[in-house]
C-alpha positions in Angstrom: -74.0 -31.4 16.8 -70.8 -33.1 15.7 -71.5 -32.4 12.0 -72.1 -28.7 12.8 -68.8 -28.5 14.6 -67.1 -30.2 11.6 -68.6 -27.7 9.2 -67.5 -24.7 11.3 -64.0 -26.0 11.9 -61.1 -24.3 10.0 -59.6 -27.7 9.3 -62.7 -28.8 7.3 -62.7 -25.5 5.3 -58.9 -25.8 4.6 -59.3 -29.4 3.6 -62.0 -28.6 1.1 -60.0 -25.7 -0.4 -56.9 -27.8 -0.9 -59.1 -30.5 -2.6 -60.4 -27.8 -5.0 -56.9 -26.7 -5.9 -55.7 -30.3 -6.4 -58.8 -31.0 -8.5 -57.9 -27.9 -10.7 -54.3 -29.3 -11.1 -55.7 -32.7 -12.2 -57.8 -30.9 -14.8 -54.7 -29.3 -16.2 -53.1 -32.7 -16.6 -55.6 -33.8 -19.2 -54.1 -34.1 -22.7 -54.9 -35.4 -26.2 -54.2 -37.9 -27.5 -54.2 -39.9 -24.3 -53.4 -43.5 -23.7 -56.1 -45.6 -21.9 -54.0 -46.1 -18.7 -53.4 -42.3 -18.3 -57.1 -41.5 -19.0 -58.2 -44.1 -16.4 -55.9 -42.6 -13.8 -57.3 -39.1 -14.4 -60.9 -40.4 -14.3 -60.4 -42.4 -11.1 -58.7 -39.4 -9.5 -61.7 -37.3 -10.4 -63.9 -39.9 -8.9 -62.1 -39.5 -5.6 -62.6 -35.7 -5.7 -66.3 -36.3 -6.6 -66.6 -38.5 -3.5 -65.0 -35.8 -1.3 -67.3 -33.0 -2.6 -70.3 -35.3 -2.2 -69.3 -36.0 1.4 -68.9 -32.3 2.0 -72.4 -31.6 0.8 -73.9 -34.4 3.0 -71.9 -33.2 6.1 -73.2 -29.6 5.5 -76.8 -30.8 5.1 -76.6 -32.8 8.4 -74.7 -30.0 10.2 -76.7 -26.9 9.1 -80.1 -28.5 8.4 -82.0 -28.1 5.1 -83.5 -24.7 5.9 -80.1 -23.1 6.8 -78.3 -25.0 4.0 -80.6 -23.7 1.2 -80.5 -20.1 2.4 -76.9 -19.9 1.3 -76.5 -19.3 -2.4 -73.0 -20.9 -2.4 -74.5 -24.1 -0.9 -77.0 -24.3 -3.8 -74.1 -23.9 -6.3 -72.3 -26.7 -4.5 -75.3 -29.0 -4.8 -75.7 -28.2 -8.5 -72.0 -29.0 -9.1 -72.4 -32.3 -7.2 -75.5 -33.2 -9.2 -73.8 -32.5 -12.5 -70.8 -34.4 -11.4 -72.9 -37.4 -10.4 -74.4 -37.5 -13.9 -71.0 -37.0 -15.4 -69.4 -39.9 -13.4 -72.3 -42.2 -14.0 -72.5 -41.7 -17.7 -68.7 -41.9 -18.2 -68.3 -45.3 -16.4 -71.4 -46.6 -17.9 -70.1 -45.7 -21.4 -66.8 -47.5 -20.6 -68.3 -50.7 -19.0 -71.7 -50.7 -20.6 -73.9 -53.8 -20.9 -73.6 -56.6 -23.3 -77.0 -55.8 -24.8 -76.1 -52.2 -25.4 -75.0 -51.3 -28.9 -71.9 -49.3 -29.7 -73.8 -46.3 -30.9 -75.7 -45.9 -27.6 -72.5 -46.3 -25.7 -70.8 -43.6 -27.8 -73.6 -41.2 -27.2 -73.3 -41.7 -23.4 -69.6 -40.9 -23.7 -70.4 -37.7 -25.7 -72.9 -36.5 -23.1 -70.4 -37.2 -20.4 -67.8 -35.1 -22.2 -70.2 -32.1 -22.2 -71.0 -32.5 -18.5 -67.3 -32.4 -17.6 -67.8 -28.7 -17.4 -68.9 -29.4 -13.8 -65.3 -30.3 -13.0 -64.2 -26.8 -14.1 -67.0 -25.1 -12.2 -65.6 -26.6 -8.9 -63.0 -23.9 -8.8 -65.7 -21.3 -8.0 -66.2 -23.1 -4.7 -63.0 -21.2 -3.6 -65.2 -18.0 -3.4 -66.4 -19.3 0.0 -63.0 -19.0 1.6 -61.2 -16.6 -0.8 -62.6 -13.2 0.1 -61.1 -11.2 -2.8 -62.2 -13.8 -5.3 -65.7 -13.8 -3.8 -65.8 -10.0 -4.1 -64.6 -10.1 -7.7 -67.4 -12.6 -8.7 -70.1 -10.7 -6.8 -69.1 -7.4 -8.4 -69.2 -8.9 -11.9 -72.6 -10.5 -11.1 -74.0 -7.2 -9.9 -72.6 -5.5 -13.0 -74.3 -8.0 -15.4 -77.7 -7.1 -13.9 -77.2 -3.4 -14.5 -76.0 -3.4 -18.1 -79.2 -4.4 -19.8 -79.4 -1.0 -21.6 -75.8 -1.5 -22.7 -76.6 -4.9 -24.1 -79.5 -3.4 -26.1 -77.1 -0.7 -27.4 -74.5 -3.3 -28.4 -77.2 -5.3 -30.2 -78.4 -2.3 -32.1 -74.8 -1.3 -33.0 -74.1 -4.8 -34.4 -77.3 -4.8 -36.4 -76.7 -1.3 -37.8 -73.2 -2.1 -39.0 -74.3 -5.5 -40.3 -77.0 -3.9 -42.5 -74.7 -1.0 -43.6 -72.0 -3.5 -44.5 -74.4 -5.6 -46.6 -75.5 -2.5 -48.5 -72.0 -1.5 -49.2 -70.1 -4.8 -49.7 -72.5 -7.6 -50.4 -71.7 -9.9 -53.4 -68.4 -8.0 -54.2 -65.6 -10.0 -52.6 -64.1 -12.5 -55.1 -60.6 -13.3 -56.1 -58.8 -15.4 -58.8 -55.9 -17.8 -58.7 -53.4 -14.9 -58.3 -55.4 -13.5 -55.4 -56.5 -10.6 -57.6 -60.0 -9.1 -57.3 -62.5 -10.0 -60.1 -66.2 -9.2 -60.6 -68.3 -11.4 -58.3 -70.6 -12.6 -61.1 -67.7 -13.2 -63.5 -68.2 -16.2 -65.9 -64.5 -16.7 -66.3 -64.5 -19.9 -64.3 -61.0 -20.7 -65.6 -59.7 -17.7 -63.6 -61.6 -18.4 -60.5 -60.0 -20.1 -57.6 -62.0 -22.1 -55.1 -59.5 -21.1 -52.4 -59.5 -17.4 -53.0 -63.0 -16.9 -54.4 -64.9 -17.0 -51.1 -63.0 -15.4 -48.2 -64.1 -16.6 -44.8 -65.7 -13.3 -43.8 -68.0 -11.5 -46.2 -71.2 -9.4 -46.2 -73.1 -11.7 -48.6 -75.7 -12.9 -46.1 -76.8 -11.5 -42.8 -75.2 -14.3 -40.9 -71.8 -13.8 -42.6 -72.1 -10.1 -42.2 -72.9 -10.4 -38.5 -69.8 -12.6 -38.0 -67.7 -10.2 -40.0 -68.8 -7.3 -37.8 -68.2 -9.3 -34.7 -64.6 -10.2 -35.8 -64.0 -6.5 -36.4 -65.3 -5.6 -32.9 -63.2 -8.4 -31.4 -60.1 -6.9 -33.1 -59.3 -10.4 -34.5 -57.6 -9.7 -37.8 -59.9 -6.8 -38.8 -57.0 -5.4 -40.9 -57.2 -8.3 -43.3 -60.9 -7.7 -43.7 -60.2 -4.0 -44.3 -57.5 -4.5 -47.0 -59.6 -7.2 -48.8 -62.6 -4.9 -49.1 -60.3 -1.9 -49.9 -58.9 -3.8 -52.9 -62.3 -4.7 -54.2 -64.6 -1.8 -53.2 -62.1 1.1 -53.0 -60.1 2.6 -50.3 -62.7 5.3 -49.4 -65.6 3.0 -48.7 -63.6 0.4 -46.8 -61.9 3.0 -44.7 -65.1 4.8 -43.8 -66.8 1.5 -42.7 -64.0 -0.3 -40.9 -62.4 2.8 -39.2 -65.9 3.8 -38.0 -66.4 0.2 -36.7 -63.1 0.2 -34.8 -63.4 3.7 -33.4 -67.1 3.5 -32.4 -67.1 -0.2 -31.4 -63.7 -1.0 -29.9 -62.6 2.4 -28.6 -65.9 3.9 -27.4 -68.5 1.2 -26.9 -66.3 -1.4 -25.2 -64.6 1.2 -23.1 -68.0 2.3 -22.0 -68.6 -1.2 -20.7 -65.2 -1.1 -18.9 -66.2 2.2 -17.3 -69.4 0.7 -16.0 -67.5 -2.3 -14.6 -64.9 -0.2 -12.9 -67.5 2.1 -11.4 -69.2 -1.0 -9.9 -65.9 -2.1 -8.4 -65.3 1.3 -6.9 -68.8 1.4 -5.4 -68.4 -2.1 -4.1 -65.0 -1.3 -2.5 -66.4 1.8 -0.8 -69.3 -0.2 0.6 -67.0 -2.9 1.8 -64.7 -0.4 3.5 -67.7 1.2 5.2 -68.9 -2.1 6.5 -65.5 -3.0 7.7 -65.0 0.3 9.5 -68.4 0.0 11.2 -67.5 -3.5 12.4 -64.2 -2.2 13.8 -65.9 0.6 15.6 -68.3 -1.6 17.4 
């Protein structure tokens, strides 16, 4: 009974929320390169927060019981975070202390796995959704939207594939430059004029993997103008303009805005439903 009262108390909830915020601040203090003393301080502070969240899980299990505890999706998320943190903490301190009969390679691998599992420390911030109502609403709406955009994902995949194939047909094995950054024939034998720096730009349409990445960079609006001007210099202004302007207009301005429209529609529907539930509760 006492554990149930602790779980339901506002003090307990406030204490956990403050710990989550402090844990986030500690994560922001991590830096590279770091001296051993500073790194140890960060890790032992993380160990304290891990103990607090582990204690929170145990208190909730004792206070709510296993049946009630596992009916709450947020409790399940909390347990997953604690389990990941347990593995993270165990591997980290094992890699630092180790055993005399363990070789250095094995210890290094333990440390590398621990680095990957540190994502559990970042995921702890999502525990705020339990007490932060607007944050919970935001995450729930995005989750609901993800389940409703399967057709959009298929459309996006087809769009990427289509422009990848078209780009390979138009521009494959054409992008090549010399020492003066001037375009030359791709299969030119004038090796003395060929620069290893300029010959192979980072994004081309030579292979399907390179072409897919080039199209993705264009959709992400990450330096697509450089891609456009490079291909315009080699393949002509008309072909490059037709391809890249179509990619930007159809992809960035129409397709991605369609996704934003779906997301905003879900927010509007969720807000109307929330207002209706709140109005019904007030009228009772």
